[in-house]
All heavy atoms as TSV, in Angstrom:
chain	resi	resn	atom	element	x	y	z
A	1	MET	N	N	18.908	33.632	83.913
A	1	MET	CA	C	17.971	33.101	84.876
A	1	MET	C	C	17.389	31.810	84.317
A	1	MET	O	O	17.064	31.745	83.041
A	1	MET	CB	C	16.896	34.138	85.171
A	1	MET	CG	C	15.945	33.711	86.189
A	1	MET	SD	S	14.983	35.157	86.786
A	1	MET	CE	C	15.060	34.848	88.517
A	2	LYS	N	N	17.140	30.852	85.156
A	2	LYS	CA	C	16.552	29.563	84.649
A	2	LYS	C	C	15.177	29.416	85.168
A	2	LYS	O	O	14.895	29.821	86.318
A	2	LYS	CB	C	17.446	28.435	85.117
A	2	LYS	CG	C	18.817	28.332	84.502
A	2	LYS	CD	C	19.627	27.174	84.888
A	2	LYS	CE	C	21.008	27.167	84.198
A	2	LYS	NZ	N	21.692	25.940	84.472
A	3	PHE	N	N	14.321	28.840	84.366
A	3	PHE	CA	C	12.973	28.522	84.743
A	3	PHE	C	C	12.624	27.069	84.344
A	3	PHE	O	O	13.160	26.498	83.467
A	3	PHE	CB	C	11.984	29.429	83.906
A	3	PHE	CG	C	12.042	30.822	84.286
A	3	PHE	CD1	C	12.711	31.708	83.488
A	3	PHE	CD2	C	11.401	31.356	85.438
A	3	PHE	CE1	C	12.818	33.103	83.829
A	3	PHE	CE2	C	11.432	32.665	85.780
A	3	PHE	CZ	C	12.160	33.575	85.023
A	4	LYS	N	N	11.777	26.467	85.152
A	4	LYS	CA	C	11.248	25.154	84.877
A	4	LYS	C	C	10.171	25.287	83.847
A	4	LYS	O	O	9.284	26.184	83.968
A	4	LYS	CB	C	10.645	24.504	86.194
A	4	LYS	CG	C	11.629	23.788	87.019
A	4	LYS	CD	C	12.456	24.754	87.888
A	4	LYS	CE	C	11.616	25.409	88.968
A	4	LYS	NZ	N	12.291	26.562	89.602
A	5	VAL	N	N	10.095	24.412	82.841
A	5	VAL	CA	C	9.093	24.480	81.792
A	5	VAL	C	C	8.346	23.212	81.851
A	5	VAL	O	O	8.960	22.061	81.817
A	5	VAL	CB	C	9.720	24.666	80.422
A	5	VAL	CG1	C	8.671	24.663	79.339
A	5	VAL	CG2	C	10.515	25.976	80.399
A	6	ILE	N	N	7.051	23.238	81.942
A	6	ILE	CA	C	6.191	22.045	81.827
A	6	ILE	C	C	5.810	21.899	80.404
A	6	ILE	O	O	5.249	22.779	79.767
A	6	ILE	CB	C	4.958	22.134	82.765
A	6	ILE	CG1	C	5.434	22.274	84.229
A	6	ILE	CG2	C	4.033	20.966	82.573
A	6	ILE	CD1	C	4.310	22.523	85.208
A	7	ILE	N	N	6.057	20.686	79.843
A	7	ILE	CA	C	5.687	20.334	78.476
A	7	ILE	C	C	4.706	19.181	78.432
A	7	ILE	O	O	4.852	18.236	79.028
A	7	ILE	CB	C	6.947	20.055	77.664
A	7	ILE	CG1	C	7.910	21.195	77.646
A	7	ILE	CG2	C	6.530	19.554	76.243
A	7	ILE	CD1	C	9.287	20.886	77.011
A	8	GLU	N	N	3.608	19.458	77.687
A	8	GLU	CA	C	2.624	18.468	77.578
A	8	GLU	C	C	2.297	18.336	76.080
A	8	GLU	O	O	2.658	19.187	75.280
A	8	GLU	CB	C	1.329	18.803	78.315
A	8	GLU	CG	C	1.580	18.931	79.844
A	8	GLU	CD	C	0.324	19.405	80.563
A	8	GLU	OE1	O	-0.062	20.524	80.349
A	8	GLU	OE2	O	-0.203	18.513	81.309
A	9	ARG	N	N	1.544	17.306	75.674
A	9	ARG	CA	C	1.115	17.114	74.292
A	9	ARG	C	C	-0.383	16.886	74.310
A	9	ARG	O	O	-0.900	16.026	75.104
A	9	ARG	CB	C	1.846	15.950	73.659
A	9	ARG	CG	C	1.516	15.783	72.141
A	9	ARG	CD	C	2.390	14.804	71.469
A	9	ARG	NE	N	2.304	13.482	72.208
A	9	ARG	CZ	C	3.303	12.606	72.214
A	9	ARG	NH1	N	4.420	12.885	71.566
A	9	ARG	NH2	N	3.183	11.519	72.870
A	10	ASP	N	N	-1.112	17.701	73.453
A	10	ASP	CA	C	-2.576	17.584	73.507
A	10	ASP	C	C	-3.018	16.382	72.562
A	10	ASP	O	O	-2.214	15.741	71.935
A	10	ASP	CB	C	-3.295	18.911	73.136
A	10	ASP	CG	C	-2.997	19.282	71.673
A	10	ASP	OD1	O	-2.600	18.484	70.856
A	10	ASP	OD2	O	-3.385	20.525	71.346
A	11	GLU	N	N	-4.320	16.237	72.441
A	11	GLU	CA	C	-4.895	15.083	71.657
A	11	GLU	C	C	-4.587	15.254	70.169
A	11	GLU	O	O	-4.722	14.207	69.507
A	11	GLU	CB	C	-6.289	14.936	71.953
A	11	GLU	CG	C	-7.177	16.108	71.455
A	11	GLU	CD	C	-7.986	16.860	72.534
A	11	GLU	OE1	O	-7.765	16.513	73.717
A	11	GLU	OE2	O	-8.832	17.636	72.097
A	12	ASP	N	N	-4.272	16.406	69.719
A	12	ASP	CA	C	-3.955	16.624	68.289
A	12	ASP	C	C	-2.501	16.483	68.056
A	12	ASP	O	O	-2.001	16.715	66.938
A	12	ASP	CB	C	-4.430	18.008	67.794
A	12	ASP	CG	C	-5.990	18.095	67.905
A	12	ASP	OD1	O	-6.649	17.130	67.671
A	12	ASP	OD2	O	-6.488	19.152	68.220
A	13	GLY	N	N	-1.653	16.147	69.103
A	13	GLY	CA	C	-0.218	16.037	68.874
A	13	GLY	C	C	0.559	17.297	68.995
A	13	GLY	O	O	1.706	17.326	68.703
A	14	ILE	N	N	-0.104	18.425	69.389
A	14	ILE	CA	C	0.555	19.726	69.571
A	14	ILE	C	C	1.205	19.784	70.907
A	14	ILE	O	O	0.566	19.467	71.953
A	14	ILE	CB	C	-0.455	20.858	69.376
A	14	ILE	CG1	C	-1.174	20.827	67.993
A	14	ILE	CG2	C	0.207	22.231	69.608
A	14	ILE	CD1	C	-0.242	21.006	66.831
A	15	TYR	N	N	2.437	20.229	70.945
A	15	TYR	CA	C	3.128	20.390	72.271
A	15	TYR	C	C	2.788	21.777	72.870
A	15	TYR	O	O	2.727	22.729	72.200
A	15	TYR	CB	C	4.682	20.285	72.041
A	15	TYR	CG	C	5.088	18.924	71.621
A	15	TYR	CD1	C	5.292	18.673	70.304
A	15	TYR	CD2	C	5.262	17.934	72.573
A	15	TYR	CE1	C	5.657	17.381	69.885
A	15	TYR	CE2	C	5.682	16.662	72.184
A	15	TYR	CZ	C	5.931	16.367	70.858
A	15	TYR	OH	O	6.275	15.161	70.462
A	16	VAL	N	N	2.560	21.781	74.145
A	16	VAL	CA	C	2.200	22.906	74.935
A	16	VAL	C	C	3.234	23.096	76.015
A	16	VAL	O	O	3.517	22.151	76.771
A	16	VAL	CB	C	0.792	22.836	75.481
A	16	VAL	CG1	C	0.400	24.068	76.265
A	16	VAL	CG2	C	-0.232	22.574	74.302
A	17	ALA	N	N	3.756	24.298	76.183
A	17	ALA	CA	C	4.744	24.575	77.293
A	17	ALA	C	C	4.223	25.715	78.144
A	17	ALA	O	O	3.644	26.683	77.641
A	17	ALA	CB	C	6.062	24.911	76.664
A	18	GLU	N	N	4.519	25.610	79.467
A	18	GLU	CA	C	4.180	26.687	80.284
A	18	GLU	C	C	5.289	26.808	81.426
A	18	GLU	O	O	5.929	25.888	81.724
A	18	GLU	CB	C	2.768	26.521	80.961
A	18	GLU	CG	C	2.785	25.524	82.053
A	18	GLU	CD	C	1.450	25.477	82.795
A	18	GLU	OE1	O	1.175	26.407	83.610
A	18	GLU	OE2	O	0.708	24.520	82.618
A	19	ILE	N	N	5.394	28.004	81.967
A	19	ILE	CA	C	6.387	28.302	82.999
A	19	ILE	C	C	5.592	28.640	84.245
A	19	ILE	O	O	5.011	29.781	84.344
A	19	ILE	CB	C	7.351	29.425	82.539
A	19	ILE	CG1	C	8.089	29.056	81.265
A	19	ILE	CG2	C	8.298	29.709	83.738
A	19	ILE	CD1	C	9.072	30.127	80.752
A	20	PRO	N	N	5.592	27.772	85.223
A	20	PRO	CA	C	4.729	28.006	86.447
A	20	PRO	C	C	5.094	29.373	87.113
A	20	PRO	O	O	4.319	29.996	87.718
A	20	PRO	CB	C	5.000	26.848	87.305
A	20	PRO	CG	C	5.429	25.743	86.386
A	20	PRO	CD	C	6.220	26.422	85.220
A	21	GLU	N	N	6.397	29.701	87.059
A	21	GLU	CA	C	6.889	30.914	87.852
A	21	GLU	C	C	6.383	32.115	87.206
A	21	GLU	O	O	6.439	33.295	87.720
A	21	GLU	CB	C	8.364	30.922	87.906
A	21	GLU	CG	C	8.972	29.858	88.739
A	21	GLU	CD	C	9.429	28.692	87.938
A	21	GLU	OE1	O	8.971	28.479	86.859
A	21	GLU	OE2	O	10.363	27.973	88.415
A	22	LEU	N	N	5.882	32.081	85.918
A	22	LEU	CA	C	5.461	33.193	85.167
A	22	LEU	C	C	3.947	32.933	84.730
A	22	LEU	O	O	3.670	32.484	83.684
A	22	LEU	CB	C	6.231	33.438	83.924
A	22	LEU	CG	C	7.805	33.636	84.052
A	22	LEU	CD1	C	8.490	33.748	82.736
A	22	LEU	CD2	C	8.121	34.792	84.961
A	23	PRO	N	N	3.024	33.235	85.662
A	23	PRO	CA	C	1.644	32.967	85.409
A	23	PRO	C	C	1.215	33.534	84.094
A	23	PRO	O	O	1.363	34.675	83.746
A	23	PRO	CB	C	0.908	33.615	86.544
A	23	PRO	CG	C	1.893	33.753	87.720
A	23	PRO	CD	C	3.237	33.905	86.903
A	24	GLY	N	N	0.586	32.642	83.270
A	24	GLY	CA	C	0.045	33.076	81.895
A	24	GLY	C	C	1.145	32.972	80.890
A	24	GLY	O	O	0.730	33.233	79.745
A	25	CYS	N	N	2.304	32.621	81.202
A	25	CYS	CA	C	3.326	32.469	80.180
A	25	CYS	C	C	3.358	31.053	79.605
A	25	CYS	O	O	3.759	30.089	80.254
A	25	CYS	CB	C	4.754	32.712	80.786
A	25	CYS	SG	S	6.038	32.774	79.537
A	26	HIS	N	N	2.802	30.900	78.374
A	26	HIS	CA	C	2.645	29.576	77.740
A	26	HIS	C	C	2.667	29.791	76.212
A	26	HIS	O	O	2.521	30.811	75.751
A	26	HIS	CB	C	1.460	28.894	78.203
A	26	HIS	CG	C	0.185	29.658	78.038
A	26	HIS	ND1	N	-0.499	29.759	76.845
A	26	HIS	CD2	C	-0.454	30.517	78.890
A	26	HIS	CE1	C	-1.556	30.577	77.012
A	26	HIS	NE2	N	-1.515	31.042	78.222
A	27	THR	N	N	2.972	28.670	75.494
A	27	THR	CA	C	2.970	28.675	74.071
A	27	THR	C	C	2.774	27.307	73.614
A	27	THR	O	O	2.660	26.357	74.391
A	27	THR	CB	C	4.354	29.296	73.532
A	27	THR	OG1	O	4.146	29.503	72.165
A	27	THR	CG2	C	5.491	28.305	73.798
A	28	GLN	N	N	2.672	27.127	72.266
A	28	GLN	CA	C	2.504	25.808	71.702
A	28	GLN	C	C	3.238	25.708	70.343
A	28	GLN	O	O	3.550	26.740	69.695
A	28	GLN	CB	C	0.986	25.504	71.482
A	28	GLN	CG	C	0.297	26.425	70.545
A	28	GLN	CD	C	-1.142	26.122	70.550
A	28	GLN	OE1	O	-1.757	25.584	71.383
A	28	GLN	NE2	N	-1.764	26.447	69.396
A	29	ALA	N	N	3.521	24.456	69.947
A	29	ALA	CA	C	4.204	24.229	68.653
A	29	ALA	C	C	4.008	22.805	68.247
A	29	ALA	O	O	3.603	21.905	69.029
A	29	ALA	CB	C	5.730	24.499	68.802
A	30	LYS	N	N	4.356	22.482	67.006
A	30	LYS	CA	C	4.179	21.122	66.421
A	30	LYS	C	C	5.478	20.235	66.807
A	30	LYS	O	O	5.308	18.998	66.688
A	30	LYS	CB	C	3.969	21.141	64.914
A	30	LYS	CG	C	2.683	21.737	64.537
A	30	LYS	CD	C	2.496	21.696	63.079
A	30	LYS	CE	C	1.151	22.280	62.636
A	30	LYS	NZ	N	0.915	22.203	61.154
A	31	ASP	N	N	6.513	20.819	67.225
A	31	ASP	CA	C	7.697	20.025	67.556
A	31	ASP	C	C	8.435	20.693	68.723
A	31	ASP	O	O	8.261	21.893	69.085
A	31	ASP	CB	C	8.627	19.903	66.383
A	31	ASP	CG	C	9.086	21.259	65.822
A	31	ASP	OD1	O	9.975	21.906	66.433
A	31	ASP	OD2	O	8.679	21.598	64.722
A	32	ILE	N	N	9.253	19.916	69.476
A	32	ILE	CA	C	9.935	20.315	70.630
A	32	ILE	C	C	10.897	21.447	70.383
A	32	ILE	O	O	10.936	22.384	71.101
A	32	ILE	CB	C	10.627	19.166	71.377
A	32	ILE	CG1	C	9.561	18.099	71.825
A	32	ILE	CG2	C	11.454	19.607	72.516
A	32	ILE	CD1	C	8.681	18.574	72.980
A	33	PRO	N	N	11.758	21.407	69.448
A	33	PRO	CA	C	12.744	22.516	69.197
A	33	PRO	C	C	12.044	23.862	69.007
A	33	PRO	O	O	12.489	24.784	69.528
A	33	PRO	CB	C	13.549	22.095	67.910
A	33	PRO	CG	C	13.444	20.576	67.940
A	33	PRO	CD	C	12.055	20.243	68.401
A	34	THR	N	N	11.000	23.862	68.215
A	34	THR	CA	C	10.257	25.099	67.997
A	34	THR	C	C	9.568	25.552	69.248
A	34	THR	O	O	9.503	26.729	69.595
A	34	THR	CB	C	9.173	24.940	66.906
A	34	THR	OG1	O	9.840	24.497	65.718
A	34	THR	CG2	C	8.431	26.211	66.614
A	35	LEU	N	N	9.021	24.572	70.081
A	35	LEU	CA	C	8.388	24.903	71.328
A	35	LEU	C	C	9.373	25.571	72.294
A	35	LEU	O	O	9.074	26.527	72.904
A	35	LEU	CB	C	7.845	23.583	71.961
A	35	LEU	CG	C	7.083	23.794	73.284
A	35	LEU	CD1	C	5.734	24.377	72.973
A	35	LEU	CD2	C	6.928	22.480	74.006
A	36	ILE	N	N	10.607	25.046	72.421
A	36	ILE	CA	C	11.623	25.573	73.257
A	36	ILE	C	C	12.003	26.992	72.863
A	36	ILE	O	O	12.104	27.899	73.698
A	36	ILE	CB	C	12.848	24.685	73.406
A	36	ILE	CG1	C	12.469	23.255	73.935
A	36	ILE	CG2	C	13.959	25.344	74.136
A	36	ILE	CD1	C	11.817	23.321	75.343
A	37	GLU	N	N	12.152	27.201	71.509
A	37	GLU	CA	C	12.459	28.567	71.027
A	37	GLU	C	C	11.304	29.503	71.393
A	37	GLU	O	O	11.625	30.632	71.857
A	37	GLU	CB	C	12.546	28.447	69.523
A	37	GLU	CG	C	13.179	29.554	68.826
A	37	GLU	CD	C	13.295	29.349	67.377
A	37	GLU	OE1	O	13.973	28.317	66.980
A	37	GLU	OE2	O	12.768	30.119	66.532
A	38	ARG	N	N	10.035	29.082	71.227
A	38	ARG	CA	C	8.969	29.937	71.510
A	38	ARG	C	C	8.767	30.238	72.997
A	38	ARG	O	O	8.442	31.415	73.386
A	38	ARG	CB	C	7.628	29.390	70.884
A	38	ARG	CG	C	7.596	29.438	69.398
A	38	ARG	CD	C	6.309	28.821	68.949
A	38	ARG	NE	N	6.284	28.843	67.474
A	38	ARG	CZ	C	5.295	28.262	66.710
A	38	ARG	NH1	N	4.343	27.634	67.328
A	38	ARG	NH2	N	5.319	28.401	65.416
A	39	ILE	N	N	8.990	29.257	73.860
A	39	ILE	CA	C	8.851	29.562	75.275
A	39	ILE	C	C	9.943	30.410	75.807
A	39	ILE	O	O	9.641	31.268	76.666
A	39	ILE	CB	C	8.674	28.244	76.095
A	39	ILE	CG1	C	8.091	28.549	77.431
A	39	ILE	CG2	C	10.019	27.505	76.258
A	39	ILE	CD1	C	6.644	28.953	77.505
A	40	LYS	N	N	11.101	30.327	75.288
A	40	LYS	CA	C	12.197	31.269	75.640
A	40	LYS	C	C	11.794	32.683	75.240
A	40	LYS	O	O	11.964	33.644	76.022
A	40	LYS	CB	C	13.518	30.899	74.972
A	40	LYS	CG	C	14.165	29.678	75.628
A	40	LYS	CD	C	15.526	29.411	74.837
A	40	LYS	CE	C	16.170	28.264	75.354
A	40	LYS	NZ	N	17.461	27.963	74.732
A	41	GLU	N	N	11.311	32.827	74.063
A	41	GLU	CA	C	10.886	34.218	73.560
A	41	GLU	C	C	9.729	34.684	74.448
A	41	GLU	O	O	9.762	35.868	74.817
A	41	GLU	CB	C	10.467	34.077	72.062
A	41	GLU	CG	C	10.020	35.412	71.555
A	41	GLU	CD	C	9.573	35.285	70.094
A	41	GLU	OE1	O	10.401	34.818	69.275
A	41	GLU	OE2	O	8.452	35.736	69.767
A	42	ALA	N	N	8.814	33.843	74.784
A	42	ALA	CA	C	7.591	34.227	75.600
A	42	ALA	C	C	8.138	34.727	77.028
A	42	ALA	O	O	7.669	35.689	77.526
A	42	ALA	CB	C	6.621	33.137	75.727
A	43	ALA	N	N	9.034	33.985	77.545
A	43	ALA	CA	C	9.612	34.350	78.923
A	43	ALA	C	C	10.326	35.697	78.850
A	43	ALA	O	O	10.190	36.509	79.752
A	43	ALA	CB	C	10.526	33.229	79.398
A	44	GLU	N	N	11.076	35.893	77.806
A	44	GLU	CA	C	11.811	37.177	77.666
A	44	GLU	C	C	10.823	38.337	77.546
A	44	GLU	O	O	11.041	39.326	78.129
A	44	GLU	CB	C	12.753	37.045	76.486
A	44	GLU	CG	C	13.942	36.222	76.700
A	44	GLU	CD	C	14.724	35.891	75.518
A	44	GLU	OE1	O	14.408	36.367	74.441
A	44	GLU	OE2	O	15.813	35.247	75.626
A	45	LEU	N	N	9.817	38.153	76.776
A	45	LEU	CA	C	8.797	39.206	76.613
A	45	LEU	C	C	8.023	39.439	77.931
A	45	LEU	O	O	7.684	40.581	78.264
A	45	LEU	CB	C	7.852	38.867	75.461
A	45	LEU	CG	C	8.457	38.948	74.083
A	45	LEU	CD1	C	7.423	38.324	73.052
A	45	LEU	CD2	C	8.914	40.301	73.739
A	46	TYR	N	N	7.741	38.367	78.591
A	46	TYR	CA	C	6.861	38.386	79.850
A	46	TYR	C	C	7.671	39.124	80.956
A	46	TYR	O	O	7.112	39.883	81.706
A	46	TYR	CB	C	6.508	36.958	80.211
A	46	TYR	CG	C	5.640	36.890	81.459
A	46	TYR	CD1	C	4.288	36.674	81.319
A	46	TYR	CD2	C	6.206	36.988	82.701
A	46	TYR	CE1	C	3.445	36.661	82.467
A	46	TYR	CE2	C	5.386	36.902	83.833
A	46	TYR	CZ	C	3.995	36.640	83.752
A	46	TYR	OH	O	3.266	36.599	84.827
A	47	ALA	N	N	8.921	38.739	81.102
A	47	ALA	CA	C	9.672	39.061	82.323
A	47	ALA	C	C	10.827	40.002	82.027
A	47	ALA	O	O	11.958	39.626	82.198
A	47	ALA	CB	C	10.084	37.858	83.045
A	48	GLU	N	N	10.588	41.166	81.569
A	48	GLU	CA	C	11.681	42.122	81.255
A	48	GLU	C	C	12.354	42.567	82.509
A	48	GLU	O	O	13.556	42.941	82.447
A	48	GLU	CB	C	11.117	43.327	80.555
A	48	GLU	CG	C	10.670	42.998	79.133
A	48	GLU	CD	C	10.133	44.228	78.312
A	48	GLU	OE1	O	10.130	45.375	78.864
A	48	GLU	OE2	O	9.714	44.025	77.175
A	49	ASP	N	N	11.732	42.581	83.641
A	49	ASP	CA	C	12.304	42.893	84.912
A	49	ASP	C	C	12.306	41.689	85.868
A	49	ASP	O	O	11.495	41.491	86.659
A	49	ASP	CB	C	11.546	44.057	85.521
A	49	ASP	CG	C	12.147	44.543	86.871
A	49	ASP	OD1	O	13.306	44.135	87.201
A	49	ASP	OD2	O	11.560	45.424	87.515
A	50	PHE	N	N	13.290	40.800	85.757
A	50	PHE	CA	C	13.351	39.508	86.473
A	50	PHE	C	C	13.500	39.831	87.973
A	50	PHE	O	O	13.213	38.953	88.803
A	50	PHE	CB	C	14.592	38.689	85.984
A	50	PHE	CG	C	14.385	38.089	84.658
A	50	PHE	CD1	C	15.214	38.472	83.597
A	50	PHE	CD2	C	13.366	37.201	84.470
A	50	PHE	CE1	C	14.986	37.811	82.334
A	50	PHE	CE2	C	13.155	36.568	83.189
A	50	PHE	CZ	C	13.970	36.919	82.194
A	51	GLU	N	N	13.946	40.997	88.369
A	51	GLU	CA	C	14.197	41.273	89.790
A	51	GLU	C	C	12.865	41.178	90.613
A	51	GLU	O	O	12.837	40.981	91.765
A	51	GLU	CB	C	14.866	42.596	89.975
A	51	GLU	CG	C	16.243	42.681	89.470
A	51	GLU	CD	C	17.247	41.708	90.077
A	51	GLU	OE1	O	17.169	41.556	91.327
A	51	GLU	OE2	O	18.096	41.033	89.345
A	52	ASN	N	N	11.801	41.571	89.941
A	52	ASN	CA	C	10.464	41.594	90.610
A	52	ASN	C	C	9.665	40.318	90.576
A	52	ASN	O	O	8.486	40.408	91.024
A	52	ASN	CB	C	9.659	42.882	90.155
A	52	ASN	CG	C	10.360	44.186	90.516
A	52	ASN	OD1	O	10.991	44.282	91.561
A	52	ASN	ND2	N	10.327	45.127	89.625
A	53	LEU	N	N	10.144	39.366	89.925
A	53	LEU	CA	C	9.490	38.067	89.848
A	53	LEU	C	C	9.448	37.361	91.189
A	53	LEU	O	O	10.452	37.423	91.916
A	53	LEU	CB	C	10.066	37.133	88.811
A	53	LEU	CG	C	9.967	37.648	87.362
A	53	LEU	CD1	C	10.735	36.750	86.404
A	53	LEU	CD2	C	8.521	37.828	86.905
A	54	PRO	N	N	8.383	36.664	91.518
A	54	PRO	CA	C	8.364	35.891	92.822
A	54	PRO	C	C	9.361	34.770	92.634
A	54	PRO	O	O	9.560	34.133	91.584
A	54	PRO	CB	C	6.963	35.365	92.874
A	54	PRO	CG	C	6.429	35.384	91.468
A	54	PRO	CD	C	7.154	36.512	90.788
A	55	LYS	N	N	10.036	34.406	93.727
A	55	LYS	CA	C	10.992	33.297	93.851
A	55	LYS	C	C	10.289	32.057	94.236
A	55	LYS	O	O	9.650	32.013	95.270
A	55	LYS	CB	C	12.132	33.660	94.810
A	55	LYS	CG	C	12.775	34.996	94.549
A	55	LYS	CD	C	13.522	35.002	93.216
A	55	LYS	CE	C	14.352	36.245	93.025
A	55	LYS	NZ	N	13.993	36.978	91.875
A	56	MET	N	N	10.326	31.044	93.461
A	56	MET	CA	C	9.649	29.750	93.680
A	56	MET	C	C	10.733	28.652	93.766
A	56	MET	O	O	11.663	28.632	92.918
A	56	MET	CB	C	8.637	29.460	92.602
A	56	MET	CG	C	7.530	30.543	92.419
A	56	MET	SD	S	6.351	30.594	93.788
A	56	MET	CE	C	5.429	29.104	93.404
A	57	GLU	N	N	10.540	27.721	94.644
A	57	GLU	CA	C	11.419	26.637	94.759
A	57	GLU	C	C	10.742	25.308	94.131
A	57	GLU	O	O	9.585	25.051	94.531
A	57	GLU	CB	C	11.746	26.328	96.173
A	57	GLU	CG	C	12.607	25.074	96.325
A	57	GLU	CD	C	12.862	24.683	97.778
A	57	GLU	OE1	O	12.273	25.339	98.654
A	57	GLU	OE2	O	13.569	23.757	98.043
A	58	PHE	N	N	11.355	24.765	93.082
A	58	PHE	CA	C	10.784	23.566	92.472
A	58	PHE	C	C	10.850	22.396	93.415
A	58	PHE	O	O	11.915	22.001	93.931
A	58	PHE	CB	C	11.468	23.260	91.148
A	58	PHE	CG	C	10.866	22.132	90.415
A	58	PHE	CD1	C	9.637	22.150	89.848
A	58	PHE	CD2	C	11.564	20.877	90.433
A	58	PHE	CE1	C	9.160	21.030	89.136
A	58	PHE	CE2	C	10.994	19.778	89.766
A	58	PHE	CZ	C	9.722	19.900	89.180
A	59	ILE	N	N	9.728	21.795	93.768
A	59	ILE	CA	C	9.693	20.612	94.623
A	59	ILE	C	C	9.553	19.319	93.846
A	59	ILE	O	O	10.182	18.356	94.184
A	59	ILE	CB	C	8.484	20.729	95.599
A	59	ILE	CG1	C	8.572	22.038	96.458
A	59	ILE	CG2	C	8.443	19.530	96.549
A	59	ILE	CD1	C	9.892	22.150	97.308
A	60	GLY	N	N	8.649	19.363	92.843
A	60	GLY	CA	C	8.491	18.095	92.048
A	60	GLY	C	C	7.162	18.078	91.408
A	60	GLY	O	O	6.412	18.987	91.542
A	61	LEU	N	N	6.989	16.977	90.643
A	61	LEU	CA	C	5.696	16.750	89.976
A	61	LEU	C	C	5.077	15.468	90.567
A	61	LEU	O	O	5.833	14.579	90.918
A	61	LEU	CB	C	5.858	16.536	88.442
A	61	LEU	CG	C	6.408	17.781	87.778
A	61	LEU	CD1	C	6.697	17.420	86.306
A	61	LEU	CD2	C	5.395	18.949	87.804
A	62	GLN	N	N	3.857	15.413	90.624
A	62	GLN	CA	C	3.112	14.250	91.065
A	62	GLN	C	C	1.910	13.971	90.246
A	62	GLN	O	O	1.184	14.855	89.885
A	62	GLN	CB	C	2.696	14.452	92.532
A	62	GLN	CG	C	2.015	13.280	93.166
A	62	GLN	CD	C	2.971	12.144	93.409
A	62	GLN	OE1	O	4.099	12.346	93.908
A	62	GLN	NE2	N	2.519	10.895	92.972
A	63	LEU	N	N	1.797	12.646	89.799
A	63	LEU	CA	C	0.625	12.259	89.043
A	63	LEU	C	C	-0.410	11.742	89.999
A	63	LEU	O	O	0.023	10.957	90.925
A	63	LEU	CB	C	0.939	11.210	88.035
A	63	LEU	CG	C	1.823	11.615	86.858
A	63	LEU	CD1	C	2.153	10.345	86.039
A	63	LEU	CD2	C	1.149	12.683	86.047
A	64	ILE	N	N	-1.609	12.126	89.924
A	64	ILE	CA	C	-2.726	11.560	90.808
A	64	ILE	C	C	-3.691	10.973	89.950
A	64	ILE	O	O	-3.923	11.264	88.783
A	64	ILE	CB	C	-3.334	12.746	91.674
A	64	ILE	CG1	C	-3.956	13.764	90.846
A	64	ILE	CG2	C	-2.207	13.281	92.588
A	64	ILE	CD1	C	-4.791	14.762	91.728
A	65	ASP	N	N	-4.497	9.999	90.529
A	65	ASP	CA	C	-5.545	9.288	89.807
A	65	ASP	C	C	-6.820	9.632	90.509
A	65	ASP	O	O	-6.919	9.487	91.723
A	65	ASP	CB	C	-5.288	7.756	89.887
A	65	ASP	CG	C	-6.240	6.998	89.009
A	65	ASP	OD1	O	-6.878	7.527	88.245
A	65	ASP	OD2	O	-6.276	5.734	89.255
A	66	ILE	N	N	-7.806	10.157	89.714
A	66	ILE	CA	C	-9.051	10.537	90.337
A	66	ILE	C	C	-10.201	9.805	89.536
A	66	ILE	O	O	-9.981	9.381	88.465
A	66	ILE	CB	C	-9.374	12.060	90.338
A	66	ILE	CG1	C	-9.373	12.592	88.883
A	66	ILE	CG2	C	-8.308	12.784	91.210
A	66	ILE	CD1	C	-9.819	13.979	88.786
A	67	SER	N	N	-11.339	9.670	90.194
A	67	SER	CA	C	-12.527	9.044	89.619
A	67	SER	C	C	-13.358	10.133	88.941
A	67	SER	O	O	-13.624	11.158	89.638
A	67	SER	CB	C	-13.368	8.244	90.623
A	67	SER	OG	O	-12.614	7.293	91.228
A	68	VAL	N	N	-13.755	9.968	87.761
A	68	VAL	CA	C	-14.677	10.924	87.103
A	68	VAL	C	C	-15.821	10.215	86.469
A	68	VAL	O	O	-15.832	9.134	86.190
A	68	VAL	CB	C	-13.939	11.787	85.996
A	68	VAL	CG1	C	-12.967	12.718	86.621
A	68	VAL	CG2	C	-13.208	10.935	84.987
């Protein structure tokens, strides 16, 4: 099964990954290869029964600009 992974980098340079289809499934690492390894492990632990996961269709990402 394939999942979309959102990867961001925080102000300290740490990479953070999350899987929107698996609420609460996220991890972090100092480099991308380790991050990918960890998010795969997190997804496997999170979703032992893939049949009961909600089916989501990826539409896209959009950046917005707001005033703060």
